[in-house]
PDB file with one MODEL, atoms N, CA, C and O in Angstrom:
MODEL        1
ATOM      1  N   MET A   1    -238.760  52.062  93.810  1.00  0.00           N
ATOM      2  CA  MET A   1    -238.273  51.553  95.090  1.00  0.00           C
ATOM      3  C   MET A   1    -239.217  51.987  96.215  1.00  0.00           C
ATOM      4  O   MET A   1    -239.435  51.239  97.168  1.00  0.00           O
ATOM      5  N   LYS A   2    -239.775  53.198  96.101  1.00  0.00           N
ATOM      6  CA  LYS A   2    -240.676  53.652  97.138  1.00  0.00           C
ATOM      7  C   LYS A   2    -241.957  52.822  97.212  1.00  0.00           C
ATOM      8  O   LYS A   2    -242.493  52.587  98.295  1.00  0.00           O
ATOM      9  N   SER A   3    -242.444  52.379  96.047  1.00  0.00           N
ATOM     10  CA  SER A   3    -243.655  51.583  96.039  1.00  0.00           C
ATOM     11  C   SER A   3    -243.431  50.234  96.706  1.00  0.00           C
ATOM     12  O   SER A   3    -244.342  49.707  97.345  1.00  0.00           O
ATOM     13  N   ARG A   4    -242.223  49.656  96.568  1.00  0.00           N
ATOM     14  CA  ARG A   4    -241.904  48.433  97.247  1.00  0.00           C
ATOM     15  C   ARG A   4    -241.866  48.637  98.754  1.00  0.00           C
ATOM     16  O   ARG A   4    -242.361  47.803  99.512  1.00  0.00           O
ATOM     17  N   ALA A   5    -241.273  49.755  99.189  1.00  0.00           N
ATOM     18  CA  ALA A   5    -241.218  50.058 100.619  1.00  0.00           C
ATOM     19  C   ALA A   5    -242.592  50.251 101.174  1.00  0.00           C
ATOM     20  O   ALA A   5    -242.887  49.760 102.264  1.00  0.00           O
ATOM     21  N   ARG A   6    -243.452  50.953 100.461  1.00  0.00           N
ATOM     22  CA  ARG A   6    -244.821  51.166 100.921  1.00  0.00           C
ATOM     23  C   ARG A   6    -245.574  49.831 100.986  1.00  0.00           C
ATOM     24  O   ARG A   6    -246.359  49.607 101.907  1.00  0.00           O
ATOM     25  N   MET A   7    -245.342  48.967 100.031  1.00  0.00           N
ATOM     26  CA  MET A   7    -245.986  47.678 100.022  1.00  0.00           C
ATOM     27  C   MET A   7    -245.536  46.839 101.238  1.00  0.00           C
ATOM     28  O   MET A   7    -246.352  46.174 101.876  1.00  0.00           O
ATOM     29  N   PHE A   8    -244.246  46.881 101.541  1.00  0.00           N
ATOM     30  CA  PHE A   8    -243.709  46.157 102.692  1.00  0.00           C
ATOM     31  C   PHE A   8    -244.283  46.690 103.996  1.00  0.00           C
ATOM     32  O   PHE A   8    -244.642  45.914 104.881  1.00  0.00           O
ATOM     33  N   VAL A   9    -244.370  48.010 104.118  1.00  0.00           N
ATOM     34  CA  VAL A   9    -244.930  48.624 105.322  1.00  0.00           C
ATOM     35  C   VAL A   9    -246.410  48.259 105.491  1.00  0.00           C
ATOM     36  O   VAL A   9    -246.873  47.972 106.595  1.00  0.00           O
ATOM     37  N   ALA A  10    -247.135  48.279 104.375  1.00  0.00           N
ATOM     38  CA  ALA A  10    -248.546  47.894 104.444  1.00  0.00           C
ATOM     39  C   ALA A  10    -248.709  46.426 104.836  1.00  0.00           C
ATOM     40  O   ALA A  10    -249.598  46.071 105.610  1.00  0.00           O
ATOM     41  N   LEU A  11    -247.831  45.579 104.286  1.00  0.00           N
ATOM     42  CA  LEU A  11    -247.889  44.149 104.630  1.00  0.00           C
ATOM     43  C   LEU A  11    -247.560  43.891 106.090  1.00  0.00           C
ATOM     44  O   LEU A  11    -248.237  43.093 106.738  1.00  0.00           O
ATOM     45  N   THR A  12    -246.561  44.532 106.611  1.00  0.00           N
ATOM     46  CA  THR A  12    -246.199  44.350 108.023  1.00  0.00           C
ATOM     47  C   THR A  12    -247.265  44.904 108.958  1.00  0.00           C
ATOM     48  O   THR A  12    -247.500  44.335 110.023  1.00  0.00           O
ATOM     49  N   ARG A  13    -247.912  45.998 108.582  1.00  0.00           N
ATOM     50  CA  ARG A  13    -249.015  46.490 109.388  1.00  0.00           C
ATOM     51  C   ARG A  13    -250.170  45.538 109.425  1.00  0.00           C
ATOM     52  O   ARG A  13    -250.764  45.313 110.480  1.00  0.00           O
ATOM     53  N   GLY A  14    -250.501  44.967 108.274  1.00  0.00           N
ATOM     54  CA  GLY A  14    -251.548  43.980 108.215  1.00  0.00           C
ATOM     55  C   GLY A  14    -251.239  42.743 109.033  1.00  0.00           C
ATOM     56  O   GLY A  14    -252.117  42.211 109.712  1.00  0.00           O
ATOM     57  N   MET A  15    -250.009  42.284 108.976  1.00  0.00           N
ATOM     58  CA  MET A  15    -249.585  41.138 109.781  1.00  0.00           C
ATOM     59  C   MET A  15    -249.643  41.433 111.268  1.00  0.00           C
ATOM     60  O   MET A  15    -249.998  40.559 112.058  1.00  0.00           O
ATOM     61  N   ALA A  16    -249.297  42.662 111.663  1.00  0.00           N
ATOM     62  CA  ALA A  16    -249.373  43.059 113.068  1.00  0.00           C
ATOM     63  C   ALA A  16    -250.826  43.079 113.539  1.00  0.00           C
ATOM     64  O   ALA A  16    -251.116  42.684 114.668  1.00  0.00           O
ATOM     65  N   ARG A  17    -251.725  43.530 112.696  1.00  0.00           N
ATOM     66  CA  ARG A  17    -253.156  43.506 113.071  1.00  0.00           C
ATOM     67  C   ARG A  17    -253.668  42.110 113.247  1.00  0.00           C
ATOM     68  O   ARG A  17    -254.385  41.825 114.206  1.00  0.00           O
ATOM     69  N   ILE A  18    -253.302  41.206 112.312  1.00  0.00           N
ATOM     70  CA  ILE A  18    -253.715  39.816 112.432  1.00  0.00           C
ATOM     71  C   ILE A  18    -253.160  39.201 113.692  1.00  0.00           C
ATOM     72  O   ILE A  18    -253.866  38.483 114.400  1.00  0.00           O
ATOM     73  N   GLN A  19    -251.920  39.470 113.975  1.00  0.00           N
ATOM     74  CA  GLN A  19    -251.262  38.900 115.148  1.00  0.00           C
ATOM     75  C   GLN A  19    -251.967  39.374 116.426  1.00  0.00           C
ATOM     76  O   GLN A  19    -252.180  38.568 117.333  1.00  0.00           O
ATOM     77  N   LYS A  20    -252.324  40.622 116.519  1.00  0.00           N
ATOM     78  CA  LYS A  20    -252.977  41.160 117.703  1.00  0.00           C
ATOM     79  C   LYS A  20    -254.373  40.611 117.903  1.00  0.00           C
ATOM     80  O   LYS A  20    -254.807  40.444 119.042  1.00  0.00           O
ATOM     81  N   THR A  21    -255.094  40.324 116.821  1.00  0.00           N
ATOM     82  CA  THR A  21    -256.473  39.894 116.932  1.00  0.00           C
ATOM     83  C   THR A  21    -256.608  38.401 117.045  1.00  0.00           C
ATOM     84  O   THR A  21    -257.716  37.927 117.297  1.00  0.00           O
ATOM     85  N   PHE A  22    -255.541  37.611 116.875  1.00  0.00           N
ATOM     86  CA  PHE A  22    -255.608  36.163 116.933  1.00  0.00           C
ATOM     87  C   PHE A  22    -255.664  35.737 118.398  1.00  0.00           C
ATOM     88  O   PHE A  22    -254.735  36.003 119.160  1.00  0.00           O
ATOM     89  N   THR A  23    -256.766  35.068 118.795  1.00  0.00           N
ATOM     90  CA  THR A  23    -256.964  34.650 120.162  1.00  0.00           C
ATOM     91  C   THR A  23    -257.503  33.215 120.200  1.00  0.00           C
ATOM     92  O   THR A  23    -258.358  32.834 119.400  1.00  0.00           O
ATOM     93  N   ILE A  24    -256.983  32.436 121.144  1.00  0.00           N
ATOM     94  CA  ILE A  24    -257.472  31.070 121.356  1.00  0.00           C
ATOM     95  C   ILE A  24    -257.832  30.964 122.837  1.00  0.00           C
ATOM     96  O   ILE A  24    -257.067  31.371 123.711  1.00  0.00           O
ATOM     97  N   GLU A  25    -259.033  30.399 123.099  1.00  0.00           N
ATOM     98  CA  GLU A  25    -259.458  30.139 124.489  1.00  0.00           C
ATOM     99  C   GLU A  25    -259.830  28.662 124.554  1.00  0.00           C
ATOM    100  O   GLU A  25    -260.725  28.202 123.844  1.00  0.00           O
ATOM    101  N   ILE A  26    -259.126  27.923 125.422  1.00  0.00           N
ATOM    102  CA  ILE A  26    -259.406  26.502 125.662  1.00  0.00           C
ATOM    103  C   ILE A  26    -259.566  26.342 127.156  1.00  0.00           C
ATOM    104  O   ILE A  26    -258.584  26.267 127.895  1.00  0.00           O
ATOM    105  N   GLY A  27    -260.809  26.292 127.596  1.00  0.00           N
ATOM    106  CA  GLY A  27    -261.082  26.165 129.050  1.00  0.00           C
ATOM    107  C   GLY A  27    -260.471  27.366 129.762  1.00  0.00           C
ATOM    108  O   GLY A  27    -260.742  28.506 129.385  1.00  0.00           O
ATOM    109  N   PRO A  28    -259.648  27.129 130.789  1.00  0.00           N
ATOM    110  CA  PRO A  28    -259.063  28.257 131.521  1.00  0.00           C
ATOM    111  C   PRO A  28    -257.876  28.861 130.804  1.00  0.00           C
ATOM    112  O   PRO A  28    -257.391  29.911 131.225  1.00  0.00           O
ATOM    113  N   LEU A  29    -257.387  28.248 129.744  1.00  0.00           N
ATOM    114  CA  LEU A  29    -256.226  28.723 129.018  1.00  0.00           C
ATOM    115  C   LEU A  29    -256.651  29.750 127.968  1.00  0.00           C
ATOM    116  O   LEU A  29    -257.520  29.472 127.143  1.00  0.00           O
ATOM    117  N   LYS A  30    -256.046  30.922 127.998  1.00  0.00           N
ATOM    118  CA  LYS A  30    -256.338  31.988 127.035  1.00  0.00           C
ATOM    119  C   LYS A  30    -255.027  32.500 126.491  1.00  0.00           C
ATOM    120  O   LYS A  30    -254.146  32.888 127.258  1.00  0.00           O
ATOM    121  N   ALA A  31    -254.883  32.509 125.174  1.00  0.00           N
ATOM    122  CA  ALA A  31    -253.666  32.985 124.548  1.00  0.00           C
ATOM    123  C   ALA A  31    -254.006  33.967 123.453  1.00  0.00           C
ATOM    124  O   ALA A  31    -254.974  33.776 122.717  1.00  0.00           O
ATOM    125  N   THR A  32    -253.206  35.028 123.341  1.00  0.00           N
ATOM    126  CA  THR A  32    -253.411  36.075 122.338  1.00  0.00           C
ATOM    127  C   THR A  32    -252.097  36.368 121.632  1.00  0.00           C
ATOM    128  O   THR A  32    -251.034  36.385 122.252  1.00  0.00           O
ATOM    129  N   GLY A  33    -252.181  36.592 120.364  1.00  0.00           N
ATOM    130  CA  GLY A  33    -251.002  36.980 119.587  1.00  0.00           C
ATOM    131  C   GLY A  33    -250.146  35.774 119.186  1.00  0.00           C
ATOM    132  O   GLY A  33    -250.657  34.734 118.768  1.00  0.00           O
ATOM    133  N   VAL A  34    -248.823  35.949 119.327  1.00  0.00           N
ATOM    134  CA  VAL A  34    -247.884  34.922 118.882  1.00  0.00           C
ATOM    135  C   VAL A  34    -248.049  33.607 119.666  1.00  0.00           C
ATOM    136  O   VAL A  34    -247.983  32.544 119.048  1.00  0.00           O
ATOM    137  N   PRO A  35    -248.257  33.623 120.981  1.00  0.00           N
ATOM    138  CA  PRO A  35    -248.482  32.357 121.675  1.00  0.00           C
ATOM    139  C   PRO A  35    -249.719  31.603 121.160  1.00  0.00           C
ATOM    140  O   PRO A  35    -249.715  30.373 121.101  1.00  0.00           O
ATOM    141  N   ALA A  36    -250.761  32.330 120.794  1.00  0.00           N
ATOM    142  CA  ALA A  36    -251.952  31.695 120.245  1.00  0.00           C
ATOM    143  C   ALA A  36    -251.663  31.086 118.914  1.00  0.00           C
ATOM    144  O   ALA A  36    -252.160  30.001 118.613  1.00  0.00           O
ATOM    145  N   ILE A  37    -250.870  31.749 118.099  1.00  0.00           N
ATOM    146  CA  ILE A  37    -250.498  31.193 116.779  1.00  0.00           C
ATOM    147  C   ILE A  37    -249.664  29.930 116.976  1.00  0.00           C
ATOM    148  O   ILE A  37    -249.864  28.932 116.283  1.00  0.00           O
ATOM    149  N   LEU A  38    -248.718  29.980 117.937  1.00  0.00           N
ATOM    150  CA  LEU A  38    -247.908  28.778 118.196  1.00  0.00           C
ATOM    151  C   LEU A  38    -248.719  27.638 118.712  1.00  0.00           C
ATOM    152  O   LEU A  38    -248.450  26.488 118.367  1.00  0.00           O
ATOM    153  N   LEU A  39    -249.740  27.920 119.558  1.00  0.00           N
ATOM    154  CA  LEU A  39    -250.638  26.851 120.026  1.00  0.00           C
ATOM    155  C   LEU A  39    -251.455  26.251 118.888  1.00  0.00           C
ATOM    156  O   LEU A  39    -251.674  25.041 118.840  1.00  0.00           O
ATOM    157  N   GLY A  40    -251.894  27.091 117.991  1.00  0.00           N
ATOM    158  CA  GLY A  40    -252.658  26.595 116.832  1.00  0.00           C
ATOM    159  C   GLY A  40    -251.815  25.718 115.947  1.00  0.00           C
ATOM    160  O   GLY A  40    -252.265  24.650 115.532  1.00  0.00           O
ATOM    161  N   VAL A  41    -250.603  26.138 115.645  1.00  0.00           N
ATOM    162  CA  VAL A  41    -249.719  25.340 114.822  1.00  0.00           C
ATOM    163  C   VAL A  41    -249.363  24.037 115.493  1.00  0.00           C
ATOM    164  O   VAL A  41    -249.297  22.997 114.837  1.00  0.00           O
ATOM    165  N   THR A  42    -249.127  24.079 116.816  1.00  0.00           N
ATOM    166  CA  THR A  42    -248.829  22.873 117.558  1.00  0.00           C
ATOM    167  C   THR A  42    -249.971  21.884 117.499  1.00  0.00           C
ATOM    168  O   THR A  42    -249.752  20.682 117.346  1.00  0.00           O
ATOM    169  N   GLY A  43    -251.203  22.389 117.622  1.00  0.00           N
ATOM    170  CA  GLY A  43    -252.366  21.558 117.537  1.00  0.00           C
ATOM    171  C   GLY A  43    -252.497  20.851 116.179  1.00  0.00           C
ATOM    172  O   GLY A  43    -252.865  19.678 116.115  1.00  0.00           O
ATOM    173  N   VAL A  44    -252.191  21.581 115.100  1.00  0.00           N
ATOM    174  CA  VAL A  44    -252.280  21.001 113.772  1.00  0.00           C
ATOM    175  C   VAL A  44    -251.213  19.929 113.600  1.00  0.00           C
ATOM    176  O   VAL A  44    -251.492  18.856 113.066  1.00  0.00           O
ATOM    177  N   VAL A  45    -249.992  20.212 114.049  1.00  0.00           N
ATOM    178  CA  VAL A  45    -248.921  19.209 113.909  1.00  0.00           C
ATOM    179  C   VAL A  45    -249.226  17.972 114.752  1.00  0.00           C
ATOM    180  O   VAL A  45    -249.018  16.846 114.301  1.00  0.00           O
ATOM    181  N   LEU A  46    -249.721  18.179 115.978  1.00  0.00           N
ATOM    182  CA  LEU A  46    -250.098  17.053 116.854  1.00  0.00           C
ATOM    183  C   LEU A  46    -251.203  16.221 116.215  1.00  0.00           C
ATOM    184  O   LEU A  46    -251.137  14.992 116.242  1.00  0.00           O
ATOM    185  N   ALA A  47    -252.204  16.857 115.647  1.00  0.00           N
ATOM    186  CA  ALA A  47    -253.267  16.105 114.991  1.00  0.00           C
ATOM    187  C   ALA A  47    -252.721  15.305 113.805  1.00  0.00           C
ATOM    188  O   ALA A  47    -253.147  14.171 113.588  1.00  0.00           O
ATOM    189  N   GLY A  48    -251.812  15.859 113.053  1.00  0.00           N
ATOM    190  CA  GLY A  48    -251.182  15.157 111.941  1.00  0.00           C
ATOM    191  C   GLY A  48    -250.416  13.934 112.413  1.00  0.00           C
ATOM    192  O   GLY A  48    -250.482  12.866 111.806  1.00  0.00           O
ATOM    193  N   GLY A  49    -249.676  14.115 113.523  1.00  0.00           N
ATOM    194  CA  GLY A  49    -248.908  12.980 114.080  1.00  0.00           C
ATOM    195  C   GLY A  49    -249.824  11.862 114.551  1.00  0.00           C
ATOM    196  O   GLY A  49    -249.548  10.687 114.310  1.00  0.00           O
ATOM    197  N   ILE A  50    -250.899  12.217 115.214  1.00  0.00           N
ATOM    198  CA  ILE A  50    -251.835  11.200 115.707  1.00  0.00           C
ATOM    199  C   ILE A  50    -252.497  10.467 114.521  1.00  0.00           C
ATOM    200  O   ILE A  50    -252.692   9.253 114.563  1.00  0.00           O
ATOM    201  N   THR A  51    -252.826  11.204 113.502  1.00  0.00           N
ATOM    202  CA  THR A  51    -253.441  10.593 112.324  1.00  0.00           C
ATOM    203  C   THR A  51    -252.471   9.639 111.658  1.00  0.00           C
ATOM    204  O   THR A  51    -252.861   8.544 111.252  1.00  0.00           O
ATOM    205  N   ALA A  52    -251.236  10.028 111.542  1.00  0.00           N
ATOM    206  CA  ALA A  52    -250.202   9.168 110.927  1.00  0.00           C
ATOM    207  C   ALA A  52    -249.980   7.916 111.769  1.00  0.00           C
ATOM    208  O   ALA A  52    -249.819   6.822 111.228  1.00  0.00           O
ATOM    209  N   ALA A  53    -249.972   8.070 113.076  1.00  0.00           N
ATOM    210  CA  ALA A  53    -249.754   6.919 113.949  1.00  0.00           C
ATOM    211  C   ALA A  53    -250.942   5.949 113.894  1.00  0.00           C
ATOM    212  O   ALA A  53    -250.757   4.732 113.928  1.00  0.00           O
ATOM    213  N   LEU A  54    -252.163   6.495 113.808  1.00  0.00           N
ATOM    214  CA  LEU A  54    -253.325   5.631 113.713  1.00  0.00           C
ATOM    215  C   LEU A  54    -253.385   4.922 112.366  1.00  0.00           C
ATOM    216  O   LEU A  54    -253.814   3.771 112.289  1.00  0.00           O
ATOM    217  N   SER A  55    -252.954   5.609 111.295  1.00  0.00           N
ATOM    218  CA  SER A  55    -253.008   4.974 109.982  1.00  0.00           C
ATOM    219  C   SER A  55    -251.965   3.856 109.871  1.00  0.00           C
ATOM    220  O   SER A  55    -252.190   2.866 109.175  1.00  0.00           O
ATOM    221  N   ARG A  56    -250.823   4.011 110.557  1.00  0.00           N
ATOM    222  CA  ARG A  56    -249.815   2.962 110.531  1.00  0.00           C
ATOM    223  C   ARG A  56    -250.236   1.751 111.345  1.00  0.00           C
ATOM    224  O   ARG A  56    -249.984   0.610 110.960  1.00  0.00           O
ATOM    225  N   GLY A  57    -250.887   2.015 112.486  1.00  0.00           N
ATOM    226  CA  GLY A  57    -251.269   0.911 113.365  1.00  0.00           C
ATOM    227  C   GLY A  57    -252.713   0.511 113.223  1.00  0.00           C
ATOM    228  O   GLY A  57    -253.288  -0.043 114.160  1.00  0.00           O
ATOM    229  N   ALA A  58    -253.327   0.775 112.072  1.00  0.00           N
ATOM    230  CA  ALA A  58    -254.730   0.468 111.858  1.00  0.00           C
ATOM    231  C   ALA A  58    -255.048  -1.030 111.996  1.00  0.00           C
ATOM    232  O   ALA A  58    -256.130  -1.399 112.453  1.00  0.00           O
ATOM    233  N   SER A  59    -254.121  -1.864 111.608  1.00  0.00           N
ATOM    234  CA  SER A  59    -254.364  -3.305 111.669  1.00  0.00           C
ATOM    235  C   SER A  59    -254.392  -3.822 113.123  1.00  0.00           C
ATOM    236  O   SER A  59    -255.060  -4.807 113.436  1.00  0.00           O
ATOM    237  N   ARG A  60    -253.637  -3.115 114.008  1.00  0.00           N
ATOM    238  CA  ARG A  60    -253.567  -3.545 115.426  1.00  0.00           C
ATOM    239  C   ARG A  60    -254.577  -2.779 116.278  1.00  0.00           C
ATOM    240  O   ARG A  60    -254.701  -3.039 117.475  1.00  0.00           O
ATOM    241  N   LEU A  61    -255.294  -1.845 115.676  1.00  0.00           N
ATOM    242  CA  LEU A  61    -256.202  -1.010 116.467  1.00  0.00           C
ATOM    243  C   LEU A  61    -257.300  -1.796 117.201  1.00  0.00           C
ATOM    244  O   LEU A  61    -257.521  -1.522 118.381  1.00  0.00           O
ATOM    245  N   PRO A  62    -257.990  -2.740 116.587  1.00  0.00           N
ATOM    246  CA  PRO A  62    -259.024  -3.490 117.306  1.00  0.00           C
ATOM    247  C   PRO A  62    -258.481  -4.203 118.561  1.00  0.00           C
ATOM    248  O   PRO A  62    -259.138  -4.226 119.602  1.00  0.00           O
ATOM    249  N   GLU A  63    -257.305  -4.768 118.451  1.00  0.00           N
ATOM    250  CA  GLU A  63    -256.682  -5.444 119.621  1.00  0.00           C
ATOM    251  C   GLU A  63    -256.368  -4.429 120.725  1.00  0.00           C
ATOM    252  O   GLU A  63    -256.580  -4.704 121.906  1.00  0.00           O
ATOM    253  N   THR A  64    -255.881  -3.299 120.348  1.00  0.00           N
ATOM    254  CA  THR A  64    -255.553  -2.277 121.312  1.00  0.00           C
ATOM    255  C   THR A  64    -256.802  -1.722 121.997  1.00  0.00           C
ATOM    256  O   THR A  64    -256.819  -1.533 123.213  1.00  0.00           O
ATOM    257  N   LEU A  65    -257.830  -1.467 121.218  1.00  0.00           N
ATOM    258  CA  LEU A  65    -259.057  -0.970 121.799  1.00  0.00           C
ATOM    259  C   LEU A  65    -259.705  -1.984 122.725  1.00  0.00           C
ATOM    260  O   LEU A  65    -260.251  -1.617 123.765  1.00  0.00           O
ATOM    261  N   ASP A  66    -259.647  -3.269 122.353  1.00  0.00           N
ATOM    262  CA  ASP A  66    -260.190  -4.318 123.185  1.00  0.00           C
ATOM    263  C   ASP A  66    -259.425  -4.389 124.511  1.00  0.00           C
ATOM    264  O   ASP A  66    -260.031  -4.527 125.573  1.00  0.00           O
ATOM    265  N   ALA A  67    -258.097  -4.295 124.446  1.00  0.00           N
ATOM    266  CA  ALA A  67    -257.291  -4.333 125.649  1.00  0.00           C
ATOM    267  C   ALA A  67    -257.578  -3.111 126.526  1.00  0.00           C
ATOM    268  O   ALA A  67    -257.642  -3.244 127.748  1.00  0.00           O
ATOM    269  N   ALA A  68    -257.751  -1.927 125.934  1.00  0.00           N
ATOM    270  CA  ALA A  68    -258.068  -0.712 126.681  1.00  0.00           C
ATOM    271  C   ALA A  68    -259.445  -0.836 127.337  1.00  0.00           C
ATOM    272  O   ALA A  68    -259.630  -0.385 128.467  1.00  0.00           O
ATOM    273  N   ARG A  69    -260.411  -1.442 126.644  1.00  0.00           N
ATOM    274  CA  ARG A  69    -261.744  -1.626 127.205  1.00  0.00           C
ATOM    275  C   ARG A  69    -261.667  -2.555 128.400  1.00  0.00           C
ATOM    276  O   ARG A  69    -262.268  -2.283 129.440  1.00  0.00           O
ATOM    277  N   GLN A  70    -260.924  -3.663 128.260  1.00  0.00           N
ATOM    278  CA  GLN A  70    -260.782  -4.589 129.385  1.00  0.00           C
ATOM    279  C   GLN A  70    -260.103  -3.958 130.560  1.00  0.00           C
ATOM    280  O   GLN A  70    -260.481  -4.212 131.704  1.00  0.00           O
ATOM    281  N   LEU A  71    -259.098  -3.131 130.307  1.00  0.00           N
ATOM    282  CA  LEU A  71    -258.396  -2.440 131.402  1.00  0.00           C
ATOM    283  C   LEU A  71    -259.341  -1.490 132.101  1.00  0.00           C
ATOM    284  O   LEU A  71    -259.366  -1.436 133.331  1.00  0.00           O
ATOM    285  N   ALA A  72    -260.111  -0.748 131.350  1.00  0.00           N
ATOM    286  CA  ALA A  72    -261.058   0.194 131.933  1.00  0.00           C
ATOM    287  C   ALA A  72    -262.102  -0.558 132.769  1.00  0.00           C
ATOM    288  O   ALA A  72    -262.466  -0.108 133.855  1.00  0.00           O
ATOM    289  N   ALA A  73    -262.577  -1.692 132.269  1.00  0.00           N
ATOM    290  CA  ALA A  73    -263.577  -2.481 133.014  1.00  0.00           C
ATOM    291  C   ALA A  73    -262.964  -3.000 134.302  1.00  0.00           C
ATOM    292  O   ALA A  73    -263.636  -3.050 135.332  1.00  0.00           O
ATOM    293  N   THR A  74    -261.694  -3.387 134.257  1.00  0.00           N
ATOM    294  CA  THR A  74    -261.015  -3.904 135.472  1.00  0.00           C
ATOM    295  C   THR A  74    -260.858  -2.777 136.487  1.00  0.00           C
ATOM    296  O   THR A  74    -261.103  -2.980 137.676  1.00  0.00           O
ATOM    297  N   VAL A  75    -260.466  -1.633 136.049  1.00  0.00           N
ATOM    298  CA  VAL A  75    -260.267  -0.495 136.934  1.00  0.00           C
ATOM    299  C   VAL A  75    -261.576  -0.022 137.528  1.00  0.00           C
ATOM    300  O   VAL A  75    -261.607   0.377 138.693  1.00  0.00           O
ATOM    301  N   ASN A  76    -262.638  -0.052 136.779  1.00  0.00           N
ATOM    302  CA  ASN A  76    -263.942   0.444 137.247  1.00  0.00           C
ATOM    303  C   ASN A  76    -264.653  -0.548 138.153  1.00  0.00           C
ATOM    304  O   ASN A  76    -265.511  -0.151 138.941  1.00  0.00           O
ATOM    305  N   ASN A  77    -264.315  -1.836 138.057  1.00  0.00           N
ATOM    306  CA  ASN A  77    -264.925  -2.828 138.923  1.00  0.00           C
ATOM    307  C   ASN A  77    -264.419  -2.643 140.353  1.00  0.00           C
ATOM    308  O   ASN A  77    -263.212  -2.570 140.585  1.00  0.00           O
ATOM    309  N   THR A  78    -265.345  -2.568 141.306  1.00  0.00           N
ATOM    310  CA  THR A  78    -264.926  -2.431 142.687  1.00  0.00           C
ATOM    311  C   THR A  78    -265.127  -3.782 143.381  1.00  0.00           C
ATOM    312  O   THR A  78    -266.164  -4.431 143.250  1.00  0.00           O
ATOM    313  N   SER A  79    -264.140  -4.152 144.088  1.00  0.00           N
ATOM    314  CA  SER A  79    -264.138  -5.420 144.835  1.00  0.00           C
ATOM    315  C   SER A  79    -264.842  -5.199 146.170  1.00  0.00           C
ATOM    316  O   SER A  79    -264.539  -4.220 146.851  1.00  0.00           O
ATOM    317  N   PRO A  80    -265.795  -6.095 146.583  1.00  0.00           N
ATOM    318  CA  PRO A  80    -266.433  -5.922 147.867  1.00  0.00           C
ATOM    319  C   PRO A  80    -265.468  -6.024 149.057  1.00  0.00           C
ATOM    320  O   PRO A  80    -265.737  -5.497 150.137  1.00  0.00           O
ATOM    321  N   ARG A  81    -264.361  -6.701 148.842  1.00  0.00           N
ATOM    322  CA  ARG A  81    -263.370  -6.833 149.941  1.00  0.00           C
ATOM    323  C   ARG A  81    -262.641  -5.518 150.235  1.00  0.00           C
ATOM    324  O   ARG A  81    -262.129  -5.318 151.337  1.00  0.00           O
ATOM    325  N   LEU A  82    -262.601  -4.628 149.245  1.00  0.00           N
ATOM    326  CA  LEU A  82    -261.845  -3.354 149.408  1.00  0.00           C
ATOM    327  C   LEU A  82    -262.673  -2.253 150.042  1.00  0.00           C
ATOM    328  O   LEU A  82    -262.149  -1.167 150.293  1.00  0.00           O
ATOM    329  N   ARG A  83    -263.940  -2.493 150.308  1.00  0.00           N
ATOM    330  CA  ARG A  83    -264.825  -1.438 150.827  1.00  0.00           C
ATOM    331  C   ARG A  83    -264.740  -1.252 152.343  1.00  0.00           C
ATOM    332  O   ARG A  83    -265.455  -0.409 152.886  1.00  0.00           O
ATOM    333  N   ALA A  84    -263.921  -1.981 153.021  1.00  0.00           N
ATOM    334  CA  ALA A  84    -263.867  -1.945 154.480  1.00  0.00           C
ATOM    335  C   ALA A  84    -263.476  -0.618 155.054  1.00  0.00           C
ATOM    336  O   ALA A  84    -263.397  -0.472 156.274  1.00  0.00           O
TER     337      ALA A  84
ENDMDL
END
């Protein structure tokens, strides 16, 4: 029983060390410990959701990208009448 307790203590100490050393820096955002782990897991889940959505809508993707390109071109075009 003592060896199991020692194993558990060693495992929890190792997990605590990993938790303290885990750091994520994204631009001005800096997270350390549990919040950094949660941000990492959230990023993985979000990437999986985006991948699934893109794979489902792959047949409609060219139409969507064309419409987005046209919208961006419309927004970027400046009308000479609006420069007054």
